[in-house]
C-alpha positions, 0 to 999 in steps of 0.5 A: 474723248474717253476710250475704254474696252470691256470684255465679258464672258458668260459663265456659271459661278457660285453666285450665278452672276455675270463676270465682267473684265475678263474672258474665262477659259478652262470653264464648262461651256454653259452660257446661262445667266440668272433670271431674277433681278433684271424684272425687279429693277425700275428702268428709264425709258432709255434703259428700256430702249437699250435693252430693246436694242440688244435683245433684237440683235441677240435674237437675230444672232448679230455678231456685230452691232452698235448701241448708243447711251446718253451717259458715261462708259461706266453707266453703259456697262451696267446697262449692258449687263442689265440688258443681258439680264433682261433677255434671259428673262424674256428668252432663255434659250436665246441667252443659252446660244451666246458663248461670249460677248465683248465691247469697245466703247467711246464717250464724248462726256455725254454720249457713249457709243459701243460696238459689241461683238458676240459669239453664238453656239447657234445661229438664227437659221439653226435656231429657226430649224429647231423651232420648226422641228419642235412644232412638228414633234408637238403635233405627233405626240400632243394627242386630242383631249390630253390634259396639261399633265399628259402634255408634259409627260409627252414632251419629257418622254419625246426628249429623252428618247430622241436625244442621248447624251454626248459623252465627248462634251463637244455638242451643246445645242438643241440644233445639235442634239436634233441633227446629230442625235446627241448633245450635253445638258445644255442642249437637252434644257434648250430643246426641252424649253422650246417644246414646253414653251411652244406647247403654251407652258411657262417654263425656264432654264436653270443654271447650276451645279451637280456632283459638287462643281460640275456645271449643269442646266436643266428646266423648270415648268409651271403646271396648274399654277405650281412650279416644279423642276424637270431634269431631261438629262439625268432621266436619260441613262448613260449609255443611252437606253433607247426607248427605256428611261427614267422618271427619277428627275421628273417634276420635283420640288426644290427639297427633292432636287437639292439632294444632288443639284445646286443652284441659287434658289433666289434667282428662280421660282420656289418649287414646293408641291410634291408632285406625287400628291399631285397625281394622287389628286388627279387619280382621286378626282377621276381625271382621265389618264391619271392612273397611267401616269401615276403608274409611269411614275412609279419607276423606270418607263418603257414606251 
């Protein structure tokens, strides 16, 4: 009987890939992984079933669970990595609750069995609380007759005026942000993701860097068929400005954002459309609220 132990940690690296075989220490606590290649891999029915098992356990925030795979422990390892990639494609919010995971696997030469242990930042109950609070907030800020452009702006404004940046850098989740009033970029991105998702938008969480080597997270959102970057953390002044905030990082292109942000562009949708041009076109068409929207993006805004 073959016995092996594998330990893994989720970490941002220059290549934004999963690191295997070690627990990494002294790393900024940003538990995000890339979103691209899992969706492009042709999977067998068995691999798909394994992914469903792992995804189900993660969404339930199970701390320990067993998985079985018809194959070697090496093959199981590869498919566990694919499963975590797939989980991130399906639900970046859930993956951002994961701090690290480890497993012990044994094989009889045909079948491999592994016990997985996962550490989370946010429990299932805490995530449910966030989801409920987000739903309540959306009912208040999304007004009848609002178009999608106004909805995204309302979500952005609510996040940056509700949260303030945790300068102690000890709070990392949306739950902590809502219950204590402060969190770091990971919590901002998680909350923004849940709000956009519940409002019906296609969105994701981007893992990257700012200030050369500082790990950072922000969002992308698809609006009228075009993708844009949205960094609610960097639109929130430090120290906190209360109801005053910036729109400097609101719906930017890759070219605009890469002036001070770094990320593996191939892992995410391409953002190539100037939002200023988009808003000007809305104004020219006489779209309701477009003029006010353009004015609010001209500089810092005050609600």
